[in-house]
All heavy atoms as an XYZ file, in Angstrom:
822
protein
N       2.648     -8.846    -21.915
C       3.803     -9.084    -21.055
C       4.934     -8.125    -21.417
O       5.120     -7.770    -22.565
C       4.308    -10.511    -21.225
C       3.518    -11.554    -20.507
S       3.887    -11.446    -18.776
C       2.426    -12.155    -18.129
N       5.703     -7.770    -20.393
C       6.833     -6.882    -20.595
C       8.021     -7.658    -21.156
O       8.249     -8.807    -20.775
C       7.261     -6.249    -19.276
C       6.223     -5.347    -18.691
C       5.507     -5.714    -17.573
C       5.976     -4.112    -19.274
C       4.548     -4.879    -17.033
C       5.018     -3.268    -18.737
C       4.307     -3.655    -17.624
N       8.796     -7.027    -22.029
C      10.035     -7.668    -22.480
C      10.987     -7.865    -21.296
O      10.954     -7.098    -20.328
C      10.608     -6.669    -23.481
C       9.474     -5.792    -23.880
C       8.547     -5.768    -22.703
N      11.818     -8.880    -21.381
C      12.756     -9.193    -20.307
C      13.676     -8.003    -20.030
O      14.000     -7.723    -18.872
C      13.544    -10.471    -20.642
C      12.601    -11.661    -20.556
C      14.722    -10.663    -19.702
C      13.201    -12.982    -20.899
N      14.085     -7.289    -21.069
C      14.966     -6.130    -20.866
C      14.308     -5.097    -19.961
O      14.973     -4.506    -19.108
C      15.328     -5.498    -22.212
C      16.231     -6.379    -23.027
C      16.599     -5.731    -24.334
C      17.453     -6.718    -25.108
N      18.444     -6.122    -25.916
N      13.008     -4.876    -20.132
C      12.285     -3.927    -19.291
C      12.267     -4.409    -17.838
O      12.398     -3.607    -16.905
C      10.842     -3.721    -19.806
C      10.842     -3.133    -21.217
C      10.028     -2.874    -18.843
C      11.422     -1.747    -21.315
N      12.123     -5.711    -17.638
C      12.139     -6.260    -16.279
C      13.492     -6.030    -15.612
O      13.551     -5.619    -14.450
C      11.782     -7.745    -16.294
C      10.342     -8.079    -16.696
C      10.170     -9.579    -16.841
C       9.365     -7.503    -15.700
N      14.580     -6.295    -16.332
C      15.915     -6.036    -15.778
C      16.082     -4.554    -15.431
O      16.591     -4.213    -14.363
C      17.020     -6.452    -16.757
C      17.373     -7.911    -16.702
C      17.221     -8.714    -17.822
C      17.881     -8.494    -15.557
C      17.560    -10.059    -17.801
C      18.220     -9.840    -15.506
C      18.068    -10.623    -16.639
N      15.664     -3.671    -16.332
C      15.770     -2.224    -16.090
C      14.944     -1.815    -14.878
O      15.406     -1.034    -14.031
C      15.336     -1.425    -17.319
C      16.452     -1.170    -18.263
C      16.751     -1.893    -19.379
C      17.439     -0.149    -18.177
N      17.859     -1.375    -19.989
C      18.300     -0.300    -19.271
C      17.669      0.879    -17.272
C      19.382      0.550    -19.484
C      18.745      1.718    -17.490
C      19.595      1.543    -18.581
N      13.733     -2.313    -14.794
C      12.849     -1.952    -13.687
C      13.425     -2.416    -12.353
O      13.435     -1.660    -11.375
C      11.441     -2.541    -13.901
O      10.951     -2.109    -15.173
C      10.491     -2.111    -12.813
N      13.915     -3.641    -12.305
C      14.526     -4.162    -11.079
C      15.769     -3.342    -10.728
O      15.992     -3.005     -9.561
C      14.857     -5.661    -11.211
C      13.569     -6.473    -11.347
C      15.667     -6.160    -10.021
C      13.774     -7.905    -11.803
N      16.557     -2.992    -11.724
C      17.753     -2.178    -11.482
C      17.417     -0.807    -10.923
O      18.057     -0.319     -9.980
N      16.390     -0.170    -11.473
C      15.982      1.159    -10.998
C      15.407      1.063     -9.586
O      15.729      1.890     -8.721
C      14.971      1.789    -11.984
C      15.694      2.157    -13.280
C      14.291      3.005    -11.373
C      14.770      2.493    -14.434
N      14.579      0.057     -9.338
C      14.027     -0.119     -7.992
C      15.125     -0.444     -6.980
O      15.082      0.017     -5.837
C      12.951     -1.204     -7.990
C      11.628     -0.822     -8.644
C      10.721     -2.048     -8.777
C      10.929      0.273     -7.859
N      16.118     -1.229     -7.377
C      17.248     -1.531     -6.505
C      18.007     -0.257     -6.163
O      18.377     -0.023     -5.011
C      18.182     -2.552     -7.162
C      19.438     -2.773     -6.344
O      19.386     -3.298     -5.243
N      20.569     -2.356     -6.883
N      18.250      0.577     -7.164
C      18.957      1.838     -6.943
C      18.139      2.758     -6.031
O      18.680      3.362     -5.102
C      19.238      2.517     -8.284
C      20.215      3.667     -8.285
C      21.556      3.266     -7.704
C      20.392      4.179     -9.711
N      16.833      2.845     -6.278
C      15.964      3.660     -5.427
C      15.968      3.122     -3.994
O      16.023      3.898     -3.027
C      14.546      3.676     -5.987
N      15.941      1.799     -3.856
C      16.002      1.190     -2.533
C      17.299      1.573     -1.831
O      17.292      1.940     -0.654
C      15.892     -0.334     -2.647
C      16.143     -1.045     -1.332
O      15.577     -0.611     -0.305
O      16.891     -2.041     -1.317
N      18.406      1.519     -2.549
C      19.691      1.871     -1.955
C      19.728      3.318     -1.488
O      20.162      3.610     -0.373
N      19.267      4.217     -2.325
C      19.289      5.640     -1.984
C      18.336      5.929     -0.820
O      18.713      6.623      0.139
C      18.935      6.491     -3.225
C      20.049      6.372     -4.265
C      18.700      7.953     -2.837
C      19.670      6.905     -5.640
N      17.119      5.405     -0.901
C      16.153      5.661      0.171
C      16.571      5.009      1.483
O      16.394      5.593      2.558
C      14.760      5.197     -0.248
C      14.140      5.997     -1.400
C      12.844      5.347     -1.869
C      13.906      7.443     -1.000
N      17.143      3.809      1.413
C      17.642      3.159      2.626
C      18.796      3.958      3.212
O      18.864      4.164      4.430
C      18.084      1.711      2.333
O      16.970      0.975      1.836
C      18.625      1.031      3.580
N      19.689      4.431      2.363
C      20.815      5.252      2.821
C      20.301      6.486      3.569
O      20.749      6.794      4.669
C      21.687      5.667      1.636
C      22.853      6.528      2.024
C      24.047      5.959      2.426
C      22.755      7.917      1.999
C      25.124      6.745      2.800
C      23.824      8.715      2.366
C      25.002      8.131      2.765
O      26.059      8.910      3.149
N      19.329      7.179      2.976
C      18.778      8.381      3.604
C      18.084      8.026      4.919
O      18.327      8.665      5.953
C      17.801      9.098      2.645
C      18.568      9.675      1.455
C      17.023     10.193      3.374
C      17.679     10.140      0.305
N      17.228      7.009      4.878
C      16.493      6.610      6.072
C      17.391      6.149      7.200
O      17.149      6.465      8.371
N      18.437      5.419      6.885
C      19.351      4.939      7.923
C      20.242      6.077      8.414
O      20.535      6.147      9.609
C      20.159      3.748      7.414
C      19.255      2.590      7.140
S      19.834      0.928      7.327
C      21.167      0.865      8.369
N      20.661      6.927      7.507
C      21.496      8.073      7.895
C      20.734      8.986      8.866
O      21.321      9.516      9.811
C      21.948      8.845      6.653
C      22.916      9.932      6.936
N      24.214      9.677      7.315
C      22.775     11.278      6.913
C      24.839     10.828      7.513
N      23.987     11.816      7.271
N      19.426      9.155      8.632
C      18.589      9.984      9.500
C      18.031      9.198     10.693
O      17.266      9.735     11.482
C      17.436     10.593      8.695
C      17.833     11.535      7.565
C      16.608     11.963      6.764
C      18.582     12.750      8.115
N      18.411      7.929     10.783
C      17.980      7.021     11.853
C      16.453      6.908     11.928
O      15.868      6.861     13.001
C      18.574      7.458     13.193
C      20.076      7.401     13.201
C      20.690      7.843     14.514
O      20.037      8.479     15.329
N      21.950      7.498     14.700
N      15.830      6.839     10.760
C      14.381      6.672     10.681
C      13.986      5.215     10.467
O      12.864      4.827     10.794
C      13.816      7.517      9.535
C      13.980      9.026      9.666
C      13.570      9.729      8.382
C      13.181      9.544     10.850
N      14.903      4.417      9.890
C      14.631      3.018      9.580
C      15.860      2.178      9.893
O      16.943      2.717     10.160
C      14.240      2.814      8.094
C      15.374      3.255      7.168
C      12.948      3.535      7.776
C      15.186      2.873      5.713
N      15.692      0.880      9.811
C      16.800     -0.057      9.923
C      16.834     -0.927      8.674
O      15.837     -1.028      7.955
N      17.959     -1.541      8.426
C      18.096     -2.441      7.270
C      17.650     -3.834      7.683
O      18.191     -4.410      8.621
C      19.548     -2.462      6.787
C      19.841     -3.448      5.676
C      18.990     -3.227      4.438
O      19.047     -2.139      3.844
O      18.271     -4.176      4.054
N      16.645     -4.373      7.004
C      16.084     -5.682      7.339
C      16.928     -6.834      6.793
O      16.899     -7.928      7.347
C      14.654     -5.787      6.817
N      17.667     -6.602      5.707
C      18.488     -7.639      5.098
C      19.785     -7.777      5.914
O      20.576     -6.832      5.985
C      18.788     -7.233      3.650
C      19.666     -8.217      2.924
O      20.432     -8.959      3.524
N      19.577     -8.206      1.605
N      20.022     -8.942      6.539
C      21.210     -9.102      7.393
C      22.531     -8.864      6.650
O      23.457     -8.272      7.220
C      21.116    -10.544      7.893
C      19.710    -10.951      7.681
C      19.182    -10.133      6.545
N      22.621     -9.303      5.400
C      23.854     -9.094      4.633
C      24.095     -7.612      4.396
O      25.187     -7.095      4.637
C      23.794     -9.851      3.301
C      24.981     -9.632      2.367
C      26.280    -10.118      3.013
C      24.746    -10.322      1.042
N      23.067     -6.911      3.934
C      23.226     -5.477      3.662
C      23.418     -4.698      4.962
O      24.129     -3.691      4.988
C      22.031     -4.938      2.867
C      21.936     -5.517      1.463
S      23.468     -5.384      0.497
C      23.543     -3.628      0.199
N      22.826     -5.162      6.042
C      23.029     -4.528      7.344
C      24.495     -4.640      7.771
O      25.078     -3.675      8.289
C      22.126     -5.167      8.391
O      22.303     -4.562      9.636
N      25.087     -5.800      7.530
C      26.508     -5.989      7.856
C      27.385     -5.074      7.004
O      28.359     -4.502      7.512
C      26.922     -7.444      7.627
O      26.220     -8.292      8.487
N      27.039     -4.942      5.739
C      27.806     -4.054      4.856
C      27.645     -2.611      5.323
O      28.610     -1.845      5.338
C      27.379     -4.243      3.389
C      27.772     -5.642      2.905
C      27.995     -3.162      2.495
C      27.240     -6.018      1.544
N      26.440     -2.225      5.730
C      26.205     -0.871      6.245
C      27.088     -0.599      7.466
O      27.650      0.483      7.613
C      24.732     -0.685      6.606
C      24.460      0.641      7.248
C      24.518      0.943      8.578
C      24.133      1.863      6.583
N      24.232      2.254      8.779
C      23.986      2.854      7.581
C      23.936      2.207      5.258
C      23.652      4.169      7.275
C      23.600      3.523      4.955
C      23.471      4.484      5.955
N      27.185     -1.606      8.355
C      27.997     -1.438      9.563
C      29.475     -1.255      9.224
O      30.185     -0.552      9.928
C      27.789     -2.615     10.510
C      26.414     -2.609     11.155
C      26.156     -3.819     12.017
O      27.128     -4.520     12.404
O      24.976     -4.086     12.306
N      29.922     -1.894      8.133
C      31.302     -1.678      7.690
C      31.480     -0.255      7.169
O      32.428      0.431      7.539
C      31.675     -2.669      6.585
C      31.916     -4.103      6.988
C      32.113     -4.975      5.754
C      33.134     -4.187      7.890
N      30.549      0.140      6.296
C      30.624      1.482      5.713
C      29.330      1.785      4.959
O      28.957      1.039      4.059
C      31.803      1.578      4.742
O      31.724      2.762      3.973
N      28.678      2.883      5.311
C      27.493      3.274      4.555
C      27.799      3.518      3.074
O      26.968      3.248      2.211
C      27.038      4.562      5.243
C      27.572      4.454      6.632
C      28.873      3.722      6.488
N      28.999      3.996      2.797
C      29.379      4.234      1.401
C      29.575      2.925      0.646
O      29.239      2.824     -0.531
C      30.628      5.111      1.322
C      30.405      6.460      1.934
C      31.046      6.821      3.111
C      29.515      7.374      1.363
C      30.816      8.066      3.691
C      29.273      8.606      1.936
C      29.933      8.943      3.093
O      29.686     10.167      3.665
N      30.112      1.915      1.324
C      30.248      0.588      0.712
C      28.860      0.016      0.419
O      28.642     -0.581     -0.630
C      31.033     -0.351      1.626
C      31.229     -1.781      1.135
C      31.984     -1.790     -0.193
C      31.950     -2.608      2.184
N      27.916      0.217      1.342
C      26.533     -0.194      1.145
C      25.985      0.415     -0.146
O      25.450     -0.278     -1.003
C      25.699      0.255      2.355
C      24.217      0.090      2.172
C      23.598     -1.102      2.491
C      23.439      1.139      1.705
C      22.223     -1.253      2.326
C      22.076      1.003      1.544
C      21.461     -0.197      1.861
N      26.151      1.717     -0.297
C      25.644      2.408     -1.482
C      26.360      1.938     -2.747
O      25.723      1.740     -3.784
C      25.808      3.915     -1.299
C      24.834      4.825     -2.003
C      23.399      4.407     -1.807
C      25.037      6.257     -1.554
N      27.658      1.722     -2.652
C      28.424      1.226     -3.810
C      27.949     -0.161     -4.242
O      27.872     -0.449     -5.442
C      29.917      1.200     -3.495
S      30.672      2.830     -3.460
N      27.620     -1.016     -3.275
C      27.109     -2.354     -3.610
C      25.780     -2.256     -4.342
O      25.551     -2.964     -5.330
C      26.948     -3.196     -2.345
S      28.492     -3.757     -1.635
N      24.901     -1.373     -3.880
C      23.608     -1.197     -4.538
C      23.790     -0.633     -5.953
O      23.131     -1.082     -6.891
C      22.702     -0.269     -3.709
C      22.328     -0.822     -2.353
C      21.551     -2.105     -2.427
C      20.080     -1.852     -2.471
N      19.267     -3.067     -2.423
N      24.696      0.314     -6.103
C      24.971      0.886     -7.422
C      25.557     -0.170     -8.347
O      25.153     -0.283     -9.511
C      25.905      2.110     -7.302
C      25.166      3.266     -6.611
C      26.434      2.543     -8.667
C      26.063      4.402     -6.181
N      26.497     -0.966     -7.836
C      27.128     -2.012     -8.648
C      26.090     -3.039     -9.109
O      26.112     -3.472    -10.272
C      28.245     -2.694     -7.856
N      25.180     -3.430     -8.225
C      24.143     -4.390     -8.610
C      23.241     -3.803     -9.687
O      22.899     -4.484    -10.658
C      23.315     -4.814     -7.402
C      22.162     -5.774     -7.689
C      22.652     -7.057     -8.357
C      21.403     -6.097     -6.411
N      22.881     -2.544     -9.556
C      22.046     -1.901    -10.574
C      22.772     -1.841    -11.916
O      22.170     -2.122    -12.957
C      21.630     -0.499    -10.129
O      20.690     -0.590     -9.088
N      24.039     -1.488    -11.903
C      24.814     -1.445    -13.146
C      24.857     -2.832    -13.785
O      24.686     -2.970    -15.002
C      26.235     -0.894    -12.900
C      26.156      0.598    -12.579
C      27.151     -1.151    -14.096
C      27.456      1.198    -12.084
N      25.064     -3.856    -12.966
C      25.060     -5.229    -13.471
C      23.721     -5.567    -14.127
O      23.681     -6.165    -15.209
C      25.377     -6.202    -12.328
C      25.323     -7.644    -12.730
C      26.286     -8.185    -13.573
C      24.308     -8.467    -12.260
C      26.232     -9.511    -13.950
C      24.247     -9.803    -12.627
C      25.218    -10.324    -13.472
N      22.636     -5.168    -13.500
C      21.311     -5.429    -14.069
C      21.097     -4.656    -15.369
O      20.496     -5.169    -16.309
C      20.223     -5.080    -13.054
C      20.131     -6.043    -11.872
C      19.296     -5.441    -10.754
C      19.580     -7.386    -12.298
N      21.610     -3.438    -15.451
C      21.492     -2.649    -16.680
C      22.301     -3.293    -17.814
O      21.864     -3.315    -18.961
C      21.942     -1.207    -16.464
C      21.125     -0.455    -15.446
C      21.689      0.545    -14.697
C      19.786     -0.761    -15.227
C      20.940      1.252    -13.764
C      19.025     -0.069    -14.291
C      19.611      0.946    -13.557
N      23.462     -3.839    -17.486
C      24.277     -4.549    -18.483
C      23.539     -5.801    -18.950
O      23.496     -6.100    -20.151
C      25.672     -4.884    -17.919
C      26.482     -3.591    -17.744
C      26.417     -5.869    -18.830
C      27.762     -3.766    -16.949
N      22.955     -6.540    -17.995
C      22.166     -7.714    -18.380
C      21.021     -7.325    -19.299
O      20.721     -8.030    -20.263
C      21.610     -8.423    -17.142
C      22.550     -9.347    -16.403
C      21.884     -9.889    -15.138
C      23.006    -10.493    -17.277
N      20.391     -6.196    -19.013
C      19.282     -5.734    -19.857
C      19.747     -5.507    -21.290
O      19.025     -5.785    -22.244
C      18.689     -4.442    -19.289
N      20.965     -5.035    -21.435
C      21.485     -4.732    -22.772
C      21.893     -5.984    -23.544
O      21.725     -6.032    -24.764
C      22.665     -3.779    -22.660
N      22.413     -6.988    -22.830
C      23.024     -8.118    -23.536
C      22.344     -9.461    -23.327
O      22.708    -10.444    -23.967
C      24.500     -8.245    -23.133
C      25.310     -7.051    -23.535
C      25.710     -6.113    -22.594
C      25.647     -6.847    -24.867
C      26.449     -5.004    -22.972
C      26.384     -5.738    -25.256
C      26.776     -4.828    -24.301
O      27.492     -3.727    -24.673
N      21.380     -9.551    -22.437
C      20.759    -10.840    -22.101
C      19.885    -11.337    -23.245
O      19.041    -10.612    -23.755
C      19.922    -10.698    -20.824
C      19.381    -12.005    -20.327
C      20.168    -12.849    -19.569
C      18.084    -12.381    -20.612
C      19.666    -14.049    -19.099
C      17.571    -13.580    -20.153
C      18.368    -14.410    -19.390
N      20.090    -12.585    -23.636
C      19.226    -13.247    -24.615
C      18.925    -14.653    -24.106
O      19.747    -15.274    -23.443
C      19.881    -13.342    -26.007
O      21.093    -14.076    -25.891
C      20.160    -11.974    -26.583
N      17.750    -15.121    -24.430
C      17.358    -16.463    -24.014
C      16.243    -16.978    -24.910
O      15.496    -16.199    -25.490
C      16.894    -16.494    -22.538
O      16.615    -17.847    -22.179
C      15.663    -15.648    -22.319
N      16.162    -18.276    -24.982
C      15.046    -18.912    -25.680
C      13.930    -19.243    -24.689
O      12.839    -19.603    -25.085
C      15.520    -20.194    -26.362
C      16.502    -19.947    -27.479
C      16.954    -21.250    -28.083
C      18.003    -20.973    -29.153
N      18.535    -22.210    -29.726
N      14.217    -19.117    -23.397
C      13.279    -19.497    -22.339
C      12.648    -18.245    -21.721
O      12.755    -17.995    -20.527
C      14.000    -20.317    -21.266
C      14.741    -21.479    -21.833
N      14.098    -22.615    -22.268
C      16.053    -21.671    -22.062
C      14.997    -23.469    -22.729
N      16.194    -22.917    -22.624
N      11.959    -17.491    -22.544
C      11.408    -16.206    -22.128
C      10.409    -16.366    -20.983
O      10.459    -15.623    -19.999
C      10.756    -15.478    -23.327
C      10.059    -14.214    -22.896
C      11.806    -15.189    -24.390
N       9.517    -17.329    -21.065
C       8.508    -17.510    -20.010
C       9.158    -17.838    -18.671
O       8.739    -17.329    -17.630
C       7.522    -18.602    -20.399
C       6.570    -18.200    -21.491
C       5.580    -19.302    -21.782
C       4.651    -18.895    -22.912
N       3.671    -19.935    -23.208
N      10.161    -18.691    -18.701
C      10.860    -19.061    -17.463
C      11.527    -17.845    -16.842
O      11.429    -17.616    -15.635
C      11.909    -20.158    -17.745
O      11.246    -21.280    -18.317
C      12.636    -20.563    -16.484
N      12.203    -17.053    -17.662
C      12.899    -15.875    -17.139
C      11.927    -14.806    -16.658
O      12.207    -14.095    -15.703
C      13.885    -15.322    -18.157
C      15.174    -16.067    -18.052
C      15.595    -17.089    -18.837
C      16.165    -15.885    -17.050
N      16.796    -17.559    -18.376
C      17.168    -16.836    -17.287
C      16.297    -15.028    -15.962
C      18.298    -16.935    -16.482
C      17.419    -15.116    -15.160
C      18.406    -16.075    -15.427
N      10.781    -14.679    -17.294
C       9.765    -13.739    -16.796
C       9.321    -14.150    -15.395
O       9.151    -13.311    -14.519
C       8.573    -13.689    -17.735
C       8.772    -12.751    -18.865
C       7.442    -12.394    -19.507
N       7.703    -11.652    -20.711
C       7.396    -12.056    -21.930
N       6.790    -13.204    -22.107
N       7.679    -11.312    -22.975
N       9.119    -15.451    -15.207
C       8.724    -15.949    -13.892
C       9.828    -15.698    -12.867
O       9.567    -15.213    -11.761
C       8.389    -17.437    -13.973
C       7.993    -18.105    -12.664
C       6.711    -17.478    -12.116
C       7.820    -19.589    -12.855
N      11.064    -16.017    -13.228
C      12.203    -15.816    -12.329
C      12.337    -14.340    -11.951
O      12.530    -13.999    -10.782
C      13.501    -16.344    -12.968
C      13.461    -17.872    -13.040
C      14.733    -15.867    -12.201
C      14.546    -18.488    -13.896
N      12.239    -13.447    -12.929
C      12.404    -12.016    -12.669
C      11.210    -11.394    -11.962
O      11.339    -10.327    -11.349
C      12.695    -11.273    -13.977
C      14.038    -11.593    -14.616
C      14.150    -10.933    -15.976
C      15.188    -11.179    -13.714
N      10.068    -12.046    -12.023
C       8.895    -11.500    -11.331
C       9.073    -11.540     -9.817
O       8.515    -10.705     -9.102
C       7.629    -12.243    -11.746
O       7.631    -13.561    -11.258
N       9.864    -12.480     -9.314
C      10.065    -12.597     -7.867
C      10.811    -11.378     -7.316
O      10.303    -10.703     -6.411
C      10.766    -13.923     -7.513
C       9.842    -15.089     -7.875
C      11.160    -13.976     -6.032
C      10.511    -16.442     -7.868
N      12.013    -11.028     -7.822
C      12.662     -9.822     -7.290
C      11.875     -8.548     -7.609
O      11.893     -7.595     -6.823
C      14.040     -9.806     -7.947
C      13.953    -10.730     -9.097
C      12.877    -11.717     -8.782
N      11.166     -8.541     -8.720
C      10.357     -7.367     -9.053
C       9.286     -7.147     -7.986
O       9.121     -6.032     -7.478
C       9.723     -7.520    -10.434
C       8.827     -6.368    -10.874
C       9.623     -5.079    -10.978
C       8.164     -6.692    -12.197
N       8.571     -8.194     -7.617
C       7.540     -8.075     -6.587
C       8.144     -7.700     -5.237
O       7.572     -6.893     -4.491
C       6.748     -9.375     -6.473
C       5.840     -9.691     -7.659
C       5.237    -11.087     -7.522
C       4.741     -8.649     -7.790
N       9.305     -8.256     -4.924
C       9.974     -7.904     -3.666
C      10.352     -6.426     -3.641
O      10.120     -5.734     -2.638
C      11.216     -8.775     -3.455
C      10.954    -10.221     -3.089
C      12.248    -11.025     -3.112
C      10.303    -10.313     -1.721
N      10.932     -5.938     -4.725
C      11.344     -4.528     -4.760
C      10.149     -3.580     -4.777
O      10.220     -2.494     -4.190
C      12.280     -4.246     -5.934
C      13.714     -4.518     -5.595
C      14.434     -5.503     -6.245
C      14.361     -3.799     -4.612
C      15.751     -5.769     -5.928
C      15.683     -4.055     -4.276
C      16.368     -5.036     -4.932
O      17.672     -5.302     -4.612
N       9.061     -3.959     -5.406
C       7.845     -3.128     -5.362
C       7.341     -3.062     -3.919
O       6.957     -1.987     -3.438
C       6.766     -3.668     -6.324
C       5.422     -3.017     -6.061
C       7.195     -3.442     -7.770
N       7.374     -4.181     -3.207
C       6.967     -4.206     -1.803
C       7.889     -3.342     -0.945
O       7.426     -2.576     -0.090
C       6.970     -5.635     -1.264
O       6.095     -6.437     -1.996
N       9.177     -3.465     -1.175
C      10.157     -2.665     -0.432
C       9.952     -1.178     -0.713
O      10.013     -0.337      0.194
C      11.595     -3.107     -0.780
C      11.864     -4.496     -0.214
C      12.625     -2.101     -0.271
C      13.122     -5.156     -0.754
N       9.680     -0.849     -1.956
C       9.438      0.542     -2.324
C       8.204      1.075     -1.598
O       8.187      2.225     -1.142
C       9.294      0.679     -3.838
C       9.430      2.079     -4.330
C      10.660      2.713     -4.360
C       8.321      2.783     -4.764
C      10.785      4.016     -4.810
C       8.436      4.081     -5.208
C       9.675      4.703     -5.235
N       7.172      0.239     -1.461
C       5.971      0.642     -0.721
C       6.309      0.914      0.743
O       5.792      1.871      1.342
C       4.901     -0.439     -0.838
N       7.189      0.106      1.326
C       7.625      0.342      2.709
C       8.367      1.676      2.800
O       8.158      2.452      3.739
C       8.509     -0.827      3.216
C       9.158     -0.497      4.546
C       7.684     -2.106      3.311
N       9.224      1.961      1.826
C       9.932      3.245      1.819
C       8.947      4.411      1.741
O       9.106      5.408      2.447
C      10.915      3.323      0.659
C      12.179      2.561      0.872
N      13.004      2.753      1.954
C      12.775      1.593      0.136
C      14.045      1.947      1.880
N      13.918      1.216      0.776
N       7.950      4.289      0.890
C       6.948      5.358      0.783
C       6.211      5.556      2.104
O       5.883      6.694      2.469
C       5.962      5.052     -0.346
C       6.516      5.137     -1.761
C       5.436      4.750     -2.772
C       7.059      6.524     -2.071
N       6.002      4.467      2.834
C       5.322      4.554      4.124
C       6.147      5.346      5.125
O       5.648      6.279      5.762
C       5.022      3.140      4.677
O       4.233      2.438      3.720
C       4.299      3.203      5.998
N       7.446      5.003      5.282
C       8.240      5.735      6.268
C       8.497      7.172      5.833
O       8.575      8.067      6.684
C       9.531      5.003      6.655
C      10.643      4.955      5.643
C      10.981      3.900      4.870
C      11.581      5.986      5.329
N      12.051      4.203      4.088
C      12.458      5.485      4.345
C      11.777      7.292      5.769
C      13.501      6.228      3.801
C      12.818      8.045      5.231
C      13.659      7.508      4.258
N       8.585      7.408      4.543
C       8.762      8.787      4.069
C       7.521      9.605      4.427
O       7.624     10.757      4.882
C       9.032      8.815      2.549
C      10.424      8.268      2.265
C       8.881     10.228      1.993
C      10.692      8.003      0.790
N       6.337      9.011      4.220
C       5.094      9.700      4.549
C       5.023     10.038      6.030
O       4.653     11.150      6.398
C       3.886      8.817      4.145
O       3.973      8.531      2.753
C       2.575      9.521      4.437
N       5.401      9.093      6.891
C       5.373      9.333      8.323
C       6.457     10.328      8.749
O       6.278     11.063      9.715
C       5.509      8.037      9.111
C       4.253      7.218      9.102
C       4.195      5.986      8.488
C       3.093      7.696      9.720
C       3.035      5.238      8.476
C       1.918      6.959      9.707
C       1.900      5.733      9.087
O       0.750      5.006      9.083
N       7.583     10.340      8.051
C       8.684     11.251      8.408
C       8.350     12.705      8.054
O       8.861     13.623      8.673
C       9.962     10.829      7.700
N       7.486     12.881      7.069
C       7.127     14.244      6.680
C       6.136     14.780      7.671
O       5.909     15.790      8.038
C       6.537     14.268      5.267
C       7.479     13.815      4.159
C       6.734     13.766      2.823
C       8.663     14.748      4.044
């Protein structure tokens, strides 16, 4: 099993990659944002959208540095959910990038 810190880092990196790839895809009008909250933020400002994604990643990196718990198994399970979601989202990004090329 991966240490919890690695899970936080991985989710943070995938979140950042999602933000950058979504920004590029939406800017080029190749994709749309499926998350209604992030779509609303994009409509306010694409830069605010990117700043929110960066801020969330920074928060996750800070958690990776300072997070401690006695409930390691529980937190692995909890963190596996966003990890699987971001891996799926990353696969979708790879799909549209492949078709765009």
